[in-house]
C-alpha positions, 0 to 999 in steps of 0.5 A, spaced: 472 480 488 476 487 488 482 488 491 482 492 498 487 496 502 487 493 510 490 498 515 494 495 521 498 496 527 505 493 527 508 490 534 512 497 535 505 501 534 506 504 527 501 504 522 501 500 515 497 498 510 497 492 505 494 492 498 491 485 497 489 483 490 482 480 489 485 473 491 487 475 497 495 475 496 498 481 499 501 485 493 504 491 497 506 493 504 507 500 506 512 503 510 510 505 517 506 511 519 506 514 526 498 515 525 492 512 522 491 518 518 498 518 515 497 511 513 490 513 510 493 519 506 498 514 503 492 510 501 489 516 498 496 518 494 496 511 491 489 511 489 490 518 486 497 517 483 498 510 481 492 509 476 496 511 470 503 510 473 509 509 468 512 502 468 520 503 468 523 496 467 530 497 471 532 489 470 538 487 466 537 482 461 
């Protein structure tokens, strides 16, 4: 099963989205948006900008 985005409303009335992996685990939760359209634009931004995103390791080993 492929991953999916789920849009939902929190108790304060803000729109958020989850990115869920194929196994159903949430791997990302967005900030709160004032509108559903704002949340959908956030999803579109991730879909457009993340495929080739650089991985920067800031951990100290």
